[in-house]
Each structure stands twice: as structure tokens, then as C-alpha cells.
MIVOSE-414599 format. One record per residue: residue in three letters; chain; z, x, y of N, C-alpha, C in turn. Coordinates in Angstrom, 2 decimals, decimal comma. Each point is the difference from the previous one (the first is absolute). Layout:
<tibas>
TIBA_r_c_n.up_n.east_n.north_ca.up_ca.east_ca.north_c.up_c.east_c.north
TIBA_ALA_A_Z_X_Y_Z_X_Y_Z_X_Y
...
</tibas>
This chain:
<tibas>
TIBA_r_c_n.up_n.east_n.north_ca.up_ca.east_ca.north_c.up_c.east_c.north
TIBA_UNK_A_88,31_195,87_100,35_1,12_0,89_0,23_-0,25_1,34_-0,71
TIBA_UNK_A_0,49_1,04_0,61_-0,15_1,35_-0,55_0,99_0,19_-1,13
TIBA_UNK_A_-0,46_0,65_-1,07_0,93_0,29_-1,10_0,94_1,11_0,43
TIBA_UNK_A_1,28_-0,18_-0,25_1,03_0,95_0,42_0,61_0,71_-1,20
TIBA_UNK_A_0,56_1,15_0,27_0,66_0,77_-1,06_1,48_-0,31_-0,14
TIBA_UNK_A_0,57_-0,75_0,95_1,44_-0,29_-0,09_0,27_-1,09_-1,03
TIBA_UNK_A_1,25_-0,10_-0,39_0,43_-1,04_-0,93_-0,30_-1,36_0,64
TIBA_UNK_A_-0,64_-0,90_-0,74_-0,35_-1,30_0,59_1,24_-0,84_0,31
TIBA_UNK_A_-0,17_-0,92_0,94_1,06_-0,97_0,32_0,17_-0,92_-1,19
TIBA_UNK_A_1,12_-0,66_-0,14_1,11_-0,07_0,93_0,97_1,17_-0,19
TIBA_UNK_A_0,64_0,37_1,08_1,10_0,95_-0,03_1,24_-0,81_0,36
TIBA_UNK_A_1,09_0,26_-0,67_1,23_-0,76_0,24_1,16_0,93_0,31
TIBA_UNK_A_0,97_-0,52_0,74_1,21_0,75_0,32_1,04_-0,33_-1,06
TIBA_UNK_A_0,65_1,05_-0,49_0,97_-0,17_-1,08_1,19_0,92_0,25
TIBA_UNK_A_1,20_-0,52_-0,09_1,20_0,81_0,13_0,38_0,57_-1,34
TIBA_UNK_A_0,38_1,24_-0,03_0,41_0,67_-1,24_1,39_0,58_0,16
TIBA_UNK_A_0,79_-0,11_-1,04_1,28_0,70_-0,02_-0,21_1,23_-0,87
TIBA_UNK_A_0,24_1,15_0,59_-0,20_1,25_-0,73_1,34_0,73_-0,09
TIBA_UNK_A_-0,02_1,13_-0,67_1,22_0,79_-0,15_0,56_0,41_1,36
TIBA_UNK_A_-0,91_0,28_0,96_0,43_0,43_1,31_0,30_-1,14_0,96
TIBA_UNK_A_-0,15_-1,22_-0,40_0,25_-1,14_0,87_-1,13_-1,01_-0,04
TIBA_UNK_A_-0,29_-0,57_1,16_-1,00_-1,05_0,08_-1,18_0,49_0,81
TIBA_UNK_A_-1,18_-0,31_-0,43_-1,21_0,34_0,74_-0,94_-1,20_-0,03
TIBA_UNK_A_-0,94_-0,01_0,90_-1,02_-1,05_0,01_-1,31_0,66_-0,37
TIBA_UNK_A_-0,75_-0,64_-0,87_-1,29_0,56_-0,38_-1,09_-1,02_0,19
TIBA_UNK_A_-1,20_0,50_0,08_-1,19_-0,84_0,01_-0,63_0,20_-1,37
TIBA_UNK_A_-0,29_-1,10_-0,67_-0,48_0,11_-1,37_-1,19_-0,92_-0,24
TIBA_UNK_A_-0,75_0,32_-1,03_-1,10_-0,83_-0,48_0,55_-0,82_-1,16
TIBA_UNK_A_-0,10_-1,32_0,07_0,58_-0,82_-1,08_-0,87_0,01_-1,25
TIBA_UNK_A_0,66_-0,19_-1,14_-0,75_-0,14_-1,25_-0,60_-1,40_-0,08
TIBA_UNK_A_-0,62_-0,34_-1,09_-0,71_-1,29_-0,11_0,95_-1,20_0,06
TIBA_UNK_A_1,30_0,24_-0,14_0,99_-1,07_0,09_0,63_-0,08_1,38
TIBA_UNK_A_-0,45_0,86_0,91_0,54_0,00_1,36_1,25_0,85_0,18
TIBA_UNK_A_0,39_0,72_-1,04_1,19_0,84_0,07_-0,40_1,36_0,57
TIBA_UNK_A_0,66_0,47_1,07_-0,34_1,31_0,56_0,15_1,08_-1,07
TIBA_UNK_A_-1,08_0,78_-0,21_0,06_0,98_-1,07_-0,38_1,40_0,47
TIBA_UNK_A_-1,17_0,18_0,56_-0,46_1,32_0,40_0,38_0,28_1,45
TIBA_UNK_A_0,75_1,04_0,24_0,44_0,36_1,35_-1,16_0,59_0,79
TIBA_UNK_A_-0,20_-0,54_1,21_-1,00_0,52_0,93_0,67_0,90_1,03
TIBA_UNK_A_1,15_-0,43_0,51_0,73_0,78_1,01_1,48_-0,33_-0,09
TIBA_UNK_A_0,82_0,95_0,41_1,44_-0,21_0,05_0,46_0,19_1,43
TIBA_UNK_A_0,83_-0,89_0,48_0,53_0,08_1,36_1,51_0,16_-0,09
TIBA_UNK_A_0,49_1,12_0,47_1,41_0,32_-0,06_0,64_-0,18_1,37
TIBA_UNK_A_1,28_-0,11_0,02_0,71_0,00_1,27_0,94_1,19_0,00
TIBA_UNK_A_0,26_0,51_1,18_1,00_1,08_0,10_0,82_-0,24_1,24
TIBA_UNK_A_1,22_0,43_-0,07_0,90_-0,18_1,12_0,93_1,19_0,02
TIBA_UNK_A_-0,19_0,86_0,95_0,87_1,15_0,17_0,70_-0,14_1,34
TIBA_UNK_A_1,30_0,01_-0,01_0,77_-0,16_1,23_-0,39_1,03_1,05
TIBA_UNK_A_-0,30_1,21_-0,42_-0,30_1,06_0,96_-1,47_-0,02_0,45
TIBA_UNK_A_-0,83_-0,81_-0,64_-1,43_-0,02_0,32_-0,25_-0,63_1,35
TIBA_UNK_A_-1,07_0,41_0,60_-0,45_-0,62_1,25_-0,49_-1,41_-0,36
TIBA_UNK_A_0,16_-0,95_0,88_-0,32_-1,39_-0,30_-1,44_-0,19_-0,46
TIBA_UNK_A_-0,95_0,78_0,53_-1,40_-0,17_-0,36_-0,28_0,42_-1,44
TIBA_UNK_A_0,93_0,75_-0,61_-0,19_0,45_-1,37_0,60_-0,95_-1,02
TIBA_UNK_A_0,66_-1,03_0,46_0,66_-0,93_-0,93_-0,97_-1,09_-0,43
TIBA_UNK_A_-0,03_-0,23_-1,27_-0,78_-1,11_-0,55_1,01_-0,92_-0,66
TIBA_UNK_A_0,19_-1,17_0,58_0,98_-0,93_-0,54_-0,59_-0,74_-1,21
TIBA_UNK_A_0,88_-0,68_-0,70_-0,44_-0,83_-1,12_-1,01_-1,04_0,49
TIBA_UNK_A_0,27_-0,59_1,15_-0,91_-0,99_0,59_-1,36_0,63_0,29
TIBA_UNK_A_-0,02_1,23_0,53_-1,26_0,71_0,26_-0,76_0,27_-1,30
TIBA_UNK_A_0,71_0,42_-1,03_-0,64_0,30_-1,28_-0,66_-1,24_-0,58
TIBA_UNK_A_0,68_-1,14_0,09_-0,61_-1,25_-0,50_-1,22_-0,39_0,82
TIBA_UNK_A_0,08_0,15_1,32_-1,13_-0,32_0,87_-1,18_0,93_-0,29
TIBA_UNK_A_0,29_1,28_-0,23_-1,05_0,96_-0,35_-0,69_-0,42_-1,30
TIBA_UNK_A_0,78_-0,42_-0,98_-0,56_-0,42_-1,28_-0,89_-1,24_0,18
TIBA_UNK_A_0,45_-0,95_0,81_-0,83_-1,19_0,24_-1,32_0,36_0,67
TIBA_UNK_A_0,04_0,93_0,95_-1,21_0,43_0,69_-0,96_0,69_-0,97
TIBA_UNK_A_0,54_0,87_-0,83_-0,83_0,68_-1,01_-0,60_-1,03_-0,96
TIBA_UNK_A_0,81_-0,96_-0,45_-0,49_-1,01_-0,94_-1,12_-0,84_0,61
TIBA_UNK_A_0,01_-0,18_1,32_-1,03_-0,81_0,67_-1,28_0,80_0,24
TIBA_UNK_A_0,02_1,31_-0,20_-1,14_0,84_0,34_-1,34_-0,46_-0,57
TIBA_UNK_A_-0,11_-0,33_-1,29_-1,31_-0,43_-0,50_-0,50_-1,27_0,69
TIBA_UNK_A_0,91_-0,93_0,29_-0,38_-1,24_0,67_-0,42_0,26_1,45
TIBA_UNK_A_0,73_0,90_0,67_-0,34_0,35_1,38_-1,37_0,68_0,06
TIBA_UNK_A_-0,26_0,90_-0,94_-1,29_0,68_-0,05_-1,13_-1,01_-0,21
TIBA_UNK_A_0,18_-0,90_-0,94_-1,03_-1,01_-0,26_-0,23_-0,88_1,23
TIBA_UNK_A_1,09_-0,40_0,66_-0,13_-0,84_1,20_-0,76_0,71_1,11
TIBA_UNK_A_0,31_1,28_0,21_-0,71_0,75_1,03_-1,48_0,16_-0,33
TIBA_UNK_A_-0,29_0,24_-1,27_-1,41_0,12_-0,41_-0,74_-1,32_0,22
TIBA_UNK_A_0,63_-1,12_-0,34_-0,63_-1,30_0,23_-0,20_-0,27_1,48
TIBA_UNK_A_0,99_0,38_0,83_-0,11_-0,17_1,44_-1,18_0,79_0,54
TIBA_UNK_A_-0,08_1,29_-0,37_-1,10_0,83_0,50_-1,35_-0,52_-0,47
TIBA_UNK_A_-0,08_-0,46_-1,22_-1,24_-0,56_-0,51_-0,41_-1,22_0,83
TIBA_UNK_A_0,97_-0,85_0,32_-0,29_-1,19_0,82_-0,47_0,38_1,40
TIBA_UNK_A_0,62_1,02_0,57_-0,40_0,45_1,34_-1,41_0,60_-0,04
TIBA_UNK_A_-0,23_0,84_-0,99_-1,28_0,71_-0,07_-1,16_-0,89_-0,40
TIBA_UNK_A_0,27_-1,13_-0,61_-1,08_-0,93_-0,37_-0,06_-1,21_0,94
TIBA_UNK_A_0,70_0,12_1,15_-0,02_-1,03_1,04_0,57_-1,35_-0,44
TIBA_UNK_A_0,85_0,00_-1,03_0,69_-1,23_-0,38_1,02_-0,35_1,08
TIBA_UNK_A_0,63_1,05_0,54_0,95_-0,19_1,09_-0,75_0,27_1,29
TIBA_UNK_A_0,03_-0,95_0,89_-0,66_0,16_1,30_1,05_-0,05_1,10
TIBA_UNK_A_-0,23_0,80_1,02_0,94_0,04_1,13_-0,78_-0,12_1,30
TIBA_UNK_A_0,72_-0,38_1,03_-0,61_-0,04_1,34_-0,26_1,42_0,45
TIBA_UNK_A_-1,00_0,20_0,83_-0,27_1,34_0,52_1,21_0,65_0,66
TIBA_UNK_A_0,85_-0,80_0,63_1,18_0,55_0,67_1,03_0,55_-0,98
TIBA_UNK_A_-0,10_-0,36_-1,28_0,96_0,46_-1,01_-0,55_1,09_-0,91
TIBA_UNK_A_-1,23_0,44_0,25_-0,63_0,96_-0,89_0,72_1,34_-0,05
TIBA_UNK_A_0,52_0,46_1,15_0,72_1,28_0,01_1,26_-0,07_-0,87
TIBA_UNK_A_0,68_-1,13_0,06_1,20_-0,18_-0,81_-0,37_-0,02_-1,49
TIBA_UNK_A_-1,09_-0,68_-0,34_-0,44_-0,05_-1,40_-0,40_1,39_-0,49
TIBA_UNK_A_-0,65_0,77_0,84_-0,39_1,36_-0,38_1,25_0,83_-0,28
TIBA_UNK_A_1,02_-0,11_0,86_1,24_0,75_-0,20_0,69_-0,41_-1,30
TIBA_UNK_A_0,04_-1,30_-0,26_0,63_-0,49_-1,24_-0,78_0,48_-1,21
TIBA_UNK_A_-1,32_-0,03_0,10_-0,85_0,45_-1,11_0,21_1,48_-0,27
TIBA_UNK_A_0,10_0,81_1,04_0,23_1,43_-0,18_1,37_0,27_-0,64
TIBA_UNK_A_1,00_-0,77_0,40_1,33_0,13_-0,58_-0,03_-0,39_-1,48
TIBA_UNK_A_-0,70_-1,08_-0,31_-0,11_-0,45_-1,40_-0,73_1,04_-0,83
TIBA_UNK_A_-1,09_0,55_0,53_-0,76_1,01_-0,74_0,85_1,25_-0,23
TIBA_UNK_A_0,78_0,42_0,99_0,88_1,16_-0,15_1,05_-0,25_-1,08
TIBA_UNK_A_0,54_-1,21_-0,04_1,00_-0,34_-1,04_-0,62_0,02_-1,38
TIBA_UNK_A_-1,21_-0,51_-0,11_-0,70_0,02_-1,30_-0,26_1,43_-0,42
TIBA_UNK_A_-0,47_0,83_0,93_-0,26_1,41_-0,33_1,28_0,70_-0,44
TIBA_UNK_A_1,12_-0,32_0,66_1,28_0,61_-0,37_0,39_-0,43_-1,41
TIBA_UNK_A_-0,21_-1,29_-0,31_0,39_-0,52_-1,31_-0,91_0,49_-1,13
TIBA_UNK_A_-1,26_0,27_0,32_-0,96_0,35_-1,04_-0,36_1,48_-0,01
TIBA_UNK_A_0,57_0,75_0,91_-0,36_1,41_0,09_-1,41_0,17_0,53
TIBA_UNK_A_-0,48_-0,99_0,74_-1,34_0,05_0,60_-1,12_-0,40_-0,93
TIBA_UNK_A_0,31_-0,67_-1,12_-1,05_-0,41_-0,95_-0,69_-1,29_0,42
TIBA_UNK_A_0,42_-0,64_1,08_-0,57_-1,30_0,38_-1,45_0,10_0,38
</tibas>
């Protein structure tokens, strides 16, 4: 596996009560498993006058935090998948090769997006 500059997994979702209300954060746990170092904060907003596409509900904010927390695991899974494809561990029928190529390109693009192209 390639050495990465991001905070290593695990990342966990943690709810915080702050002066301004409640927010969901993604944090790196300390050695006791208690979320300590904040990696990302996911807020929700609700403005009555806002267009619906601009609203981020509490449910959306929590889902965003879960997706962010899964990022290191998703990156590792994609890298393992591509390694298996490129070393012929995964074999497909000739009729499925175009689909595998498309999936591989999508996986590589996601890895490049996550790593800033360092893959």
C-alpha cells in the first residue's frame, strides 16, 4: 500500500454540542477510542427562504459525516480492488471486459480525487 499523508484510519462520527447548537464531526480517536482530534465538521442549515437544493438537513449532515469517516476504508478497498484486477487475481469473461474496464477507470478516478493524484 502507498503511504498517505492523511490522518490514518479509523475515523469516527461524533456528535458535539456547541455554543451554537449541535454539529456532527468526524474525528480521530485517542488510544482509548474516545474521539479527540477533529478531521471534519458537518453542519446543517435550514433557511425557510432558501431554495430546497441549498438546505442541508440534520439527517444529511450525519450522512455526510459517515461518508467522510468511511473515506480511508473506501480508498483502501479501491486500491486493493485495482491491485487484484491489475495482477489478474480477478478474472472475467471476455464479454465482461468492457464493464470491468469502466469500473476500473471509475475506481482510479475516485482514488485520484481522494489522493490529489498521488496514486
